[in-house]
N, C-alpha and C positions, 0 to 999 in steps of 0.2 A: 572438504574433499569434493572434487569435481565429479558430478554424476551425469551419465549420458541420458538424454530425455527418453530414449526408447526403453531403457531399463525401468523407468518408472511408469510408462504408459502401457507397454505390452502386457503386464499382469492384469490390467483392467479390462482387456478385450475379451469378448465372448468368441466362441469357436468360429462363427460365421462372419466375424468382423475382419476387415482388411485395414491396416494402418496406412494412411495416405501421406501423413506428415506428422513430425513431432519436433518440438523445439522448446525453448525456454526463454524468458525475458533477459534483457541486458543485465549484466551483473555489476556489482559495486555500488559505491555511493554516487547518487545522481542528483543533480539540480533540476527542478521542473519549472515550468513557467509560473506556477503559483508561488514559487519561492521569491519572486519579485516583491510580493506583498508580505509573505510569511517571514522572511528573514528580518526585515526591519521591525515587524510586529513582535516577533519572538525576542528580539534584543530589547525592545522597549519593555515588554512584559517581564522578561527575566531580570533586567536591570532594576526595575521598580520593585519586584518581589525581593530581590537580594537586599536593596536599599531598605525596604521596610523591615526585613528580618534583622539586619544589622542595627538599625535604629531601635527596634524593640528590645533586642538583647542589651544594647548599650544603655538604653533608658532604665532597664531593670537593674543592671549592675550599678549605674551611677546613682540611682535612688536609694539603693541599699535596703536597709531594714524598714525604711519609711514607705516603701511601695506596698500597697495592698496586695495580698497574695493572688487575687484574681487577675489583676493587671500583670503581675510578675510572671504568671504562667500562661494566661490566655493570649496576650499580644505576641509573644515569641511562637507559640504553638499555632496561632492563626496564620502566620505567614508561611509555615512549612509547606502546606499543599501547593501554595502559589509558586514557591521556589522550585518544587518538584516539577510542576507543570512547565514552568519556564525553562528548566534544564531539558525537559523532553522536547519542547518546541525549538530550542536553540540547536541541539545536536542529537538528541535521542531519537527523533523521528527519522532521521537519515539512516541511523543504524537499524531501526525496525524495518524500514522500507527495504534496505539492502538484504536483510535476513529473510524477509518475506519473499523477495524475488529470488533469492538463492534456493528456496524450497519449493519453487513453482515450476511445473512442467506442463506443457500443452501437447495435445494430441488431436488429430483429425482422422476419423475413420470414414468408411463408406456409409455409416449409420448415424454417427454422433460426434459431438465435440466434447473432449475430456480435458478437464483442468485438475491436476493434482497439486495441492498446495498445503501449506502449514509450516509454521515456525516450530511448534511443539506438536508432534504427531502428524498424521496425514489426513487430509480431507480430500475426497474425490467428488467433483461436480461434473455431471453429464448433461448435455443438452442434445435432444433428438434433432437431427438436421431439419426434419419437416416441421418442427415447432419454432425454429428460428425465423421470425418474420422481418425483424429489423437488423440489418448488418451494416455497420459503418466502419470506414477505414480512415484513420488519421496518420498521414505519412509525413516523415521528415525528409530533408534533402538527401540524406545518406541512404535512403531506402528503408530504414527501420521505421517502425510505426506500431500502432495499436489498432486491433480489430475489436470493436464492441458489438456484443450480441444483445439484442433487445433494445428497447427504448432507453435513451440516456438523458439525464438531466444536464442541460447546458451549463448551469451554474456549478454542478459538481465537476464537470470536465475543466472548467476554467479555474476554479478556486479550490476544488477538492484535492486532497492528497490521500492516497490510499495507505499512507503510512500512519495516519491517525487511527488509533484502535477502533476497529469495527467498520471503518469506511469501505474496506475492500468487499464487504459482503453486499454492497449495493451496486457494484459494478462487475459484470461478467465480461471478461475480455481476455484476448491474447495481448498482453501488455508488452510494449517495447521489444518487439521481435524483429530480427533481421529479415529483409525480403518480404515485408508486410504485404505488398501488393500481389506478389505471387501466391502467398498463402490465402489472401482474400479471394483470388481467382479460383483456387483449389476448392475452397469452401463453396463458392457459387456453383462450380462444376459438379461437385458431389451432391449438392442440393438438387440440381436439375436432373441428375441421373437417378434420383430416388423415385 
């Protein structure tokens, strides 16, 4: 179901706050620059994990009654977590990332920055405009982009993927929003008016 950002942000406002902008990230499955490395890595990881699991099961069946019970149980079980991680890396992370962005809404008021997010339940994060010292803009050729609040780790920006469980906790941003430069200017203007 498509939700309007205002409907998620307005309930978070106090009586004296004025909503200056609201939006949400780009929707759907997306490929990021980190996928240049992650896609080949995930295919290698997943392929090896599936190969291991098939060989462990095949070895157990082929050996029959002569296989010690420890090997018959441990080898196939040992590979299952690696297969699950491989499946997540190959396609699950794209689904989690799309679901996370589908549940994310952004707001800018005359007092603070509001981020409402969550796949299960709702989490509201607020940043007072006067406390935001580092404000960076990464813009694409189509005008969309990401505004990051606070210091950012350059390695996280290059190789990090917020679809990995728990990674989005380390980055506070308006991610993949249309008209990012205009929103960036609105934030700077609201900060100077405080």
